MARNURO-973931 format. One record per residue (C-alpha): x, y, z. Coordinates in nm, 4 decimals. Example, Ala and Ser with C-alpha at 12.3 -4.5 7.8 and 13.67 -1.06 7.14 Angstrom:
2
PT        px        py        pz
PT    1.2300   -0.4500    0.7800
PT    1.3670   -0.1060    0.7140
//
This chain:
448
PT        px        py        pz
PT    8.3796   12.5429    9.3856
PT    8.0063   12.5557    9.4399
PT    7.7490   12.2810    9.4809
PT    7.4072   12.3600    9.3340
PT    7.1055   12.1447    9.4146
PT    6.7840   12.1726    9.2125
PT    6.4529   12.0575    9.3590
PT    6.1647   11.8767    9.1910
PT    5.9863   12.1878    9.0645
PT    6.3138   12.3086    8.9102
PT    6.3513   11.9930    8.6993
PT    5.9856   11.9132    8.6321
PT    5.9985   11.9735    8.2572
PT    6.2255   12.0447    7.9617
PT    6.1568   12.4176    7.9962
PT    6.2691   12.4100    8.3588
PT    6.5819   12.2145    8.2694
PT    6.6699   12.4808    8.0141
PT    6.6626   12.7352    8.2980
PT    6.8796   12.5083    8.5133
PT    7.1319   12.4658    8.2318
PT    7.1536   12.8426    8.1869
PT    7.2170   12.8839    8.5608
PT    7.4978   12.6271    8.5435
PT    7.6520   12.7933    8.2382
PT    7.6462   13.1397    8.3971
PT    7.8871   13.0462    8.6765
PT    8.1875   12.8222    8.6100
PT    8.2288   12.7689    8.9845
PT    7.9135   12.5552    8.9826
PT    8.1036   12.2282    8.9414
PT    7.8713   11.9919    9.1282
PT    7.5030   11.9683    9.0405
PT    7.2657   11.7603    9.2548
PT    6.9196   11.6941    9.1123
PT    6.5863   11.5717    9.2451
PT    6.3309   11.3686    9.0530
PT    6.0946   11.5665    8.8268
PT    5.8200   11.7248    9.0344
PT    5.4779   11.8572    8.9390
PT    5.4490   12.0667    8.6242
PT    5.1209   12.2113    8.7554
PT    4.8860   12.1546    9.0481
PT    4.7015   11.8729    8.8707
PT    5.0208   11.6893    8.7786
PT    5.1827   11.3945    8.9609
PT    5.5420   11.3832    9.0846
PT    5.7594   11.1196    8.9191
PT    5.8432   10.9812    9.2650
PT    5.4719   10.9200    9.3267
PT    5.4444   10.7424    8.9900
PT    5.7356   10.5194    9.0921
PT    5.5715   10.4433    9.4275
PT    5.2605   10.3338    9.2388
PT    5.4762   10.0852    9.0458
PT    5.6128    9.9452    9.3714
PT    5.2708    9.9117    9.5324
PT    5.1224    9.7362    9.2299
PT    5.4225    9.5031    9.2035
PT    5.3946    9.4163    9.5725
PT    5.0341    9.3084    9.5114
PT    5.1395    9.0918    9.2184
PT    4.9605    9.3137    8.9669
PT    5.0660    9.4010    8.6139
PT    5.2739    9.7201    8.6319
PT    5.3121    9.7926    8.2607
PT    5.0722   10.0907    8.2658
PT    5.2441   10.2471    8.5665
PT    5.5866   10.1958    8.4085
PT    5.4673   10.3604    8.0887
PT    5.3553   10.6700    8.2828
PT    5.7090   10.7127    8.4180
PT    5.8664   10.6549    8.0793
PT    5.6232   10.9022    7.9228
PT    5.7378   11.1776    8.1608
PT    6.1008   11.1223    8.0730
PT    6.0210   11.0694    7.7065
PT    5.8609   11.4138    7.6988
PT    6.1719   11.5732    7.8513
PT    6.4154   11.3852    7.6288
PT    6.2148   11.4634    7.3164
PT    6.1750   11.8358    7.3950
PT    6.5489   11.8663    7.4651
PT    6.6250   11.6742    7.1437
PT    6.8371   11.4130    7.3213
PT    6.9139   11.0555    7.2192
PT    6.6231   10.8183    7.2825
PT    6.8698   10.5631    7.4204
PT    6.8231   10.7416    7.7531
PT    6.4642   10.6151    7.7663
PT    6.5812   10.2617    7.6891
PT    6.8282   10.2857    7.9793
PT    6.5547   10.3984    8.2187
PT    6.3256   10.1160    8.1037
PT    6.6046    9.8590    8.1480
PT    6.6805    9.9927    8.4956
PT    6.3197    9.9641    8.6085
PT    6.2974    9.6146    8.4649
PT    6.6156    9.5156    8.6503
PT    6.4761    9.6311    8.9844
PT    6.1446    9.4546    8.9354
PT    6.3199    9.1346    8.8188
PT    6.5629    9.1409    9.1170
PT    6.8718    9.1545    8.8948
PT    6.9906    9.4782    9.0630
PT    7.1031    9.4345    9.4289
PT    6.9012    9.6608    9.6610
PT    6.8130    9.6724   10.0288
PT    6.4521    9.7543    9.9530
PT    6.2769    9.7320    9.6175
PT    6.0503   10.0286    9.6837
PT    6.3468   10.2500    9.7756
PT    6.5285   10.1454    9.4588
PT    6.2238   10.2300    9.2487
PT    6.1845   10.5718    9.4123
PT    6.5520   10.6527    9.3545
PT    6.5080   10.5922    8.9815
PT    6.3590   10.9404    8.9446
PT    6.6717   11.1207    9.0620
PT    6.9083   10.8775    8.8931
PT    6.7384   10.9038    8.5548
PT    6.7112   11.2820    8.5661
PT    7.0845   11.3117    8.6438
PT    7.1652   11.1098    8.3314
PT    6.9292   11.3185    8.1186
PT    7.0604   11.6501    8.2462
PT    7.4276   11.5608    8.2068
PT    7.3515   11.4596    7.8462
PT    7.1775   11.7934    7.7906
PT    7.4710   11.9930    7.9291
PT    7.7062   11.8120    7.6924
PT    7.4716   11.8891    7.4031
PT    7.5029   12.2571    7.4941
PT    7.8808   12.2349    7.4877
PT    7.9319   12.2144    7.8637
PT    8.1686   11.9318    7.9501
PT    7.9641   11.7312    8.2015
PT    7.9429   11.3808    8.3445
PT    7.6811   11.1792    8.5285
PT    7.8318   11.0535    8.8553
PT    7.6586   10.7668    9.0312
PT    7.6693   10.7961    9.4143
PT    7.8514   10.4628    9.4301
PT    8.1186   10.5916    9.1934
PT    8.1440   10.9092    9.4026
PT    8.2021   10.7001    9.7154
PT    7.8840   10.8096    9.8892
PT    7.8682   10.5251   10.1397
PT    7.5887   10.4842   10.3936
PT    7.4708   10.2555   10.6675
PT    7.1094   10.1524   10.6736
PT    6.9194   10.2589   10.9852
PT    6.5554   10.2727   11.0886
PT    6.4003   10.5658   10.9067
PT    6.6599   10.5983   10.6347
PT    7.0257   10.5725   10.5414
PT    7.2982   10.7562   10.7338
PT    7.6213   10.8788   10.5790
PT    7.9492   10.7088   10.6749
PT    8.2330   10.9462   10.7669
PT    8.4705   10.7912   10.5144
PT    8.2414   10.9157   10.2372
PT    8.3694   11.2709   10.2799
PT    8.7251   11.1657   10.1919
PT    8.5963   10.9839    9.8828
PT    8.3922   11.2853    9.7738
PT    8.6865   11.5225    9.8114
PT    8.8637   11.3382    9.5290
PT    8.5891   11.4552    9.2916
PT    8.7554   11.7981    9.2994
PT    9.0268   11.6565    9.0731
PT    8.7846   11.6161    8.7822
PT    8.7499   11.8947    8.5282
PT    8.3914   11.8429    8.4108
PT    8.0686   11.9568    8.5691
PT    7.9514   11.6590    8.7723
PT    7.5805   11.5791    8.7873
PT    7.4928   11.3655    9.0893
PT    7.1484   11.2200    9.1641
PT    7.0127   11.3074    9.5068
PT    6.8269   11.0967    9.7614
PT    7.0390   10.7803    9.7774
PT    7.3774   10.6230    9.8448
PT    7.5203   10.2736    9.8675
PT    7.6130   10.0409   10.1486
PT    7.9606    9.8893   10.1598
PT    7.8000    9.5736   10.0221
PT    7.7013    9.7697    9.7119
PT    7.3282    9.7892    9.7817
PT    7.1297   10.1050    9.7117
PT    6.9829   10.2763   10.0183
PT    6.7787   10.5971   10.0361
PT    6.7941   10.8878   10.2778
PT    6.4901   10.9931   10.4838
PT    6.2657   11.2874   10.3950
PT    6.4411   11.5679   10.2126
PT    6.6804   11.3156   10.0626
PT    6.8098   11.5266    9.7737
PT    6.8781   11.8171   10.0092
PT    7.0755   11.5751   10.2241
PT    7.2810   11.4643    9.9236
PT    7.3560   11.8248    9.8320
PT    7.4634   11.8985   10.1868
PT    7.6849   11.5878   10.2012
PT    7.8507   11.6646    9.8676
PT    7.9125   12.0244    9.9785
PT    8.0845   11.9070   10.2943
PT    8.2798   11.6397   10.1080
PT    8.4236   11.8634    9.8363
PT    8.4650   12.1534   10.0826
PT    8.2555   12.3821    9.8648
PT    8.2762   12.7593    9.9001
PT    7.8954   12.7734    9.8808
PT    7.6002   12.5339    9.8704
PT    7.3217   12.6780    9.6554
PT    6.9795   12.5234    9.7014
PT    6.7532   12.6190    9.4110
PT    6.3798   12.5930    9.4643
PT    6.0685   12.7838    9.3508
PT    6.0731   13.0765    9.5963
PT    6.2899   13.3902    9.6002
PT    6.3853   13.3468    9.9647
PT    6.2937   13.2008   10.3004
PT    5.9995   13.3871   10.4515
PT    5.9495   13.4898   10.8127
PT    5.6215   13.2957   10.8277
PT    5.4251   13.0534   10.6134
PT    5.2908   13.2566   10.3158
PT    4.9900   13.0237   10.3067
PT    4.8882   13.1657   10.6452
PT    5.0022   13.5301   10.6198
PT    4.9857   13.7254   10.2936
PT    5.3113   13.8772   10.1645
PT    5.5269   13.7976   10.4684
PT    5.8675   13.9565   10.5159
PT    6.1640   13.7887   10.3494
PT    6.4582   13.6664   10.5529
PT    6.7857   13.7722   10.3913
PT    7.0272   13.6124   10.6400
PT    6.9786   13.3570   10.9150
PT    7.1986   13.1182   11.1090
PT    7.2254   12.7412   11.0916
PT    7.0603   12.7129   11.4338
PT    6.7690   12.9319   11.3305
PT    6.7169   12.7387   11.0083
PT    6.7160   12.4043   11.1886
PT    6.4603   12.5243   11.4434
PT    6.2408   12.6707   11.1704
PT    6.2727   12.3595   10.9513
PT    6.1778   12.1306   11.2377
PT    5.8615   12.3258   11.3044
PT    5.7151   12.3237   10.9579
PT    5.9255   12.5438   10.7274
PT    5.8955   12.3623   10.3965
PT    6.2220   12.4847   10.2416
PT    6.4287   12.2116   10.4089
PT    6.3741   11.8999   10.6110
PT    6.5186   11.9747   10.9559
PT    6.8077   11.7249   10.9201
PT    6.8956   11.8003   10.5589
PT    7.1614   12.0656   10.6092
PT    7.3498   11.9142   10.9027
PT    7.6574   11.8005   10.6991
PT    7.6953   12.1507   10.5519
PT    7.6391   12.3093   10.8931
PT    7.9037   12.0916   11.0544
PT    8.1523   12.1854   10.7830
PT    8.0556   12.5553   10.8236
PT    7.9693   12.5894   10.4560
PT    7.7353   12.8820   10.3817
PT    7.4073   12.7918   10.2148
PT    7.2084   13.0127    9.9796
PT    6.8415   12.9473    9.9002
PT    6.7665   13.0742    9.5475
PT    6.4841   13.0657    9.2937
PT    6.5354   12.8739    8.9688
PT    6.2733   13.0955    8.8041
PT    6.4393   13.4159    8.9284
PT    6.8102   13.3343    8.9745
PT    6.9156   13.7002    8.9882
PT    6.7299   13.7474    9.3192
PT    6.9774   13.7468    9.6121
PT    6.7967   13.4700    9.7977
PT    6.8512   13.3840   10.1633
PT    7.1977   13.3191   10.3072
PT    7.2315   13.0661   10.5891
PT    7.5518   13.1171   10.7856
PT    7.7196   13.0144   11.1109
PT    7.6803   13.3557   11.2756
PT    7.5009   13.6801   11.2035
PT    7.4766   14.0227   11.3576
PT    7.1505   14.0685   11.5473
PT    6.9933   14.4129   11.5208
PT    6.6395   14.5297   11.5793
PT    6.3703   14.2634   11.6065
PT    6.5072   13.9647   11.8034
PT    6.2608   13.7290   11.6290
PT    6.3536   13.6247   11.2762
PT    6.0768   13.3783   11.1991
PT    5.7611   13.2009   11.3150
PT    5.7159   12.8379   11.2118
PT    5.4214   12.6089   11.2711
PT    5.3299   12.2475   11.2143
PT    5.0217   12.0368   11.2803
PT    4.9914   11.6675   11.3585
PT    5.1041   11.6359   11.7213
PT    4.9583   11.4835   12.0356
PT    5.0425   11.4963   12.4042
PT    5.0617   11.2016   12.6429
PT    4.9959   11.3343   12.9939
PT    5.1058   11.1295   13.2970
PT    5.0379   11.2294   13.6579
PT    5.1687   11.0568   13.9702
PT    5.1944   11.1912   14.3244
PT    5.5602   11.2368   14.4333
PT    5.6833   11.1596   14.0823
PT    5.9829   11.3858   14.1390
PT    6.1079   11.1594   14.4197
PT    6.0852   10.8400   14.2144
PT    6.4264   10.7558   14.0758
PT    6.4195   10.6576   13.7064
PT    6.0564   10.7523   13.6368
PT    6.1362   10.9445   13.3201
PT    6.3686   10.6736   13.1931
PT    6.1030   10.4054   13.2451
PT    5.8421   10.6149   13.0667
PT    6.0622   10.6754   12.7642
PT    6.1701   10.3113   12.7619
PT    5.8067   10.2040   12.7242
PT    5.7747   10.4357   12.4251
PT    6.0980   10.3004   12.2796
PT    5.9760    9.9415   12.3158
PT    5.6580   10.0423   12.1313
PT    5.8760   10.1976   11.8562
PT    5.7601   10.5517   11.9351
PT    5.9998   10.8470   11.9177
PT    5.9205   11.1587   12.1177
PT    5.9689   11.5267   12.0330
PT    5.9497   11.7058   12.3685
PT    5.9003   11.6100   12.7312
PT    5.8070   11.9082   12.9527
PT    5.7593   11.8094   13.3174
PT    5.6453   11.9339   13.6575
PT    5.6734   11.7984   14.0122
PT    5.3990   11.5373   13.9860
PT    5.3255   11.5606   13.6121
PT    5.4994   11.4905   13.2844
PT    5.3920   11.5351   12.9240
PT    5.5447   11.3744   12.6187
PT    5.4838   11.5404   12.2826
PT    5.4952   11.3074   11.9825
PT    5.3854   11.3098   11.6196
PT    5.0344   11.1697   11.5806
PT    5.1648   10.9323   11.3142
PT    5.3764   10.7664   11.5847
PT    5.0702   10.6605   11.7829
PT    4.7877   10.5289   11.5641
PT    4.4545   10.4654   11.7331
PT    4.5052   10.0863   11.7434
PT    4.8234   10.1292   11.9494
PT    4.6880   10.3935   12.1853
PT    4.5145   10.1525   12.4256
PT    4.8291    9.9394   12.4553
PT    5.0481   10.2386   12.5422
PT    4.8004   10.3807   12.7939
PT    4.7679   10.0418   12.9658
PT    5.1440    9.9966   12.9906
PT    5.1981   10.3463   13.1281
PT    4.9308   10.2960   13.3943
PT    5.0405    9.9479   13.4986
PT    5.4197    9.9691   13.4740
PT    5.4549   10.3227   13.6091
PT    5.1618   10.2876   13.8517
PT    5.0491   10.6292   13.7351
PT    4.7536   10.8025   13.8945
PT    4.6316   10.9363   13.5624
PT    4.7199   10.8920   13.1945
PT    4.5468   11.0746   12.9115
PT    4.6119   11.1557   12.5472
PT    4.5293   11.4894   12.3873
PT    4.5261   11.4803   12.0067
PT    4.4918   11.7469   11.7359
PT    4.7747   11.9651   11.8634
PT    4.9920   12.1991   11.6604
PT    5.3319   12.3402   11.7501
PT    5.4328   12.7023   11.6922
PT    5.7998   12.7970   11.7116
PT    5.9207   13.1543   11.7566
PT    6.2843   13.1686   11.6488
PT    6.5661   13.4224   11.6695
PT    6.9283   13.4431   11.7790
PT    6.8551   13.7665   11.9653
PT    6.5773   13.6293   12.1828
PT    6.7905   13.5167   12.4767
PT    6.9219   13.8702   12.5320
PT    6.5880   14.0448   12.4776
PT    6.3346   14.1269   12.7464
PT    5.9651   14.0825   12.6745
PT    5.9614   13.8219   12.3970
PT    5.7527   13.5791   12.6030
PT    5.5109   13.8479   12.7187
PT    5.4672   13.9770   12.3627
PT    5.3935   13.6233   12.2461
PT    5.1445   13.5406   12.5205
PT    4.9645   13.8720   12.4624
PT    4.9345   13.7803   12.0938
PT    4.7672   13.4530   12.1918
PT    4.5310   13.6443   12.4200
PT    4.4471   13.8939   12.1454
PT    4.3619   13.6036   11.9127
PT    4.1561   13.4323   12.1875
PT    4.3761   13.1229   12.1587
PT    4.4407   12.9002   12.4585
PT    4.8017   12.7862   12.5060
PT    4.8131   12.4114   12.5678
PT    5.1906   12.3945   12.6231
PT    5.4949   12.6212   12.6536
PT    5.8476   12.4860   12.6183
PT    6.1667   12.6871   12.5993
PT    6.3908   12.4231   12.7490
PT    6.7626   12.4640   12.6816
PT    6.7280   12.6304   12.3424
PT    6.8705   12.9811   12.3195
PT    6.7059   13.0575   11.9877
PT    6.3476   12.9318   12.0125
PT    6.0301   12.9376   12.2158
PT    5.7675   12.6718   12.1483
PT    5.3938   12.6812   12.2053
PT    5.1323   12.4099   12.1667
PT    4.7794   12.5000   12.0571
PT    4.4749   12.3213   11.9232
PT    4.5039   12.2774   11.5464
PT    4.1709   12.4528   11.4895
PT    4.3273   12.7709   11.6337
PT    4.6642   12.7440   11.4615
PT    4.6121   13.0012   11.1854
PT    4.4615   13.2605   11.4193
PT    4.7560   13.2213   11.6555
PT    5.0211   13.2511   11.3829
PT    4.8569   13.5601   11.2303
PT    4.8428   13.7307   11.5687
PT    5.2060   13.6431   11.6477
PT    5.3196   13.7751   11.3088
PT    5.1385   14.1019   11.3698
PT    5.2930   14.1324   11.7153
PT    5.6516   14.0723   11.6091
PT    5.6663   14.1996   11.2496
PT    5.3981   14.4650   11.2094
//
């Protein structure tokens, strides 16, 4: 049995859904279909999720939301009409939105419930379309599937018992269409996953039903070795490991959110990234292990939006608990950190800029100076992280020297280097203004 997940661009219109239906029909092993909310039909279009957020924001302000609701209904009305489906589906979507806004549907957060309507509604529409085509299919609500979660800061987390519930879905004969992005608490309240929510659902369902393969359909033929918006026509990656994909996803690869595939990884289920618009292309396989030959580097990822908090104190290395105290201050200020490279008398903490808005910066600096009695505290913004990734790097001589020479050739100053305990990645920090030059030079050094 296979699980196939289709992203927003794959389900953006009736034409795209026709392609998805053909993909489902071509392989009878595709028994579980996970769908996102309709995405953009073109660059000027608006995602359905964004339309739903607009409803929530207007409702929160006490404004009339009828125009925003109509925009959502119009998107689905267009799909339902083009696919020649029963208009009762639109009435169901309208009733659902009304129930959320009127507080007659139990939810943890009204905005989350509104956002999840995109995936939920599309799953109902697509299952109806499959049945119209003669494919025996059923819409399966995450609560019915037993997809139970606990609500945590930053998004819902799957409960282990969910996997046993999901395994029972194997007993059903029909193709099961499951909305991505959300689950339910034991109290029966809807709760959404963090970023990449539909990918997370697909990964969870794959692990639960013990799928032979998790296919993630998007709008690219494969995963590329570098961001194609930075380097023209980059090399495709045909096979990579779970560890490589996680490192690449963390550092800016847009195919997956870095946490999305963890359930599938833990269950050792192979993942294949494929293109809805070109399903015959082999795609990229993500597996537990791969044979490393030739170039030890498989990909270069990059992401902007970081800053560094630099703390200096003489004899820091002799002060018991210094690092713990520093991180505790950040925790108390509700700031999560990404990396913490350190020296004898110095320590840096790399965090996302969104974690430390300007109005909180003075508070954090004051606390670090006073409570740690630091000699110097400074904050360096506008940093970008570049990750060089490959399973073969740990056994290869010269990767670091090749990388640093590439930075020199591009006249880019390295603000930070961090290899840490990772066997498959090497991270560099640079000023965001120099990011593209650095990535282009690194790509030329390792792939050309």
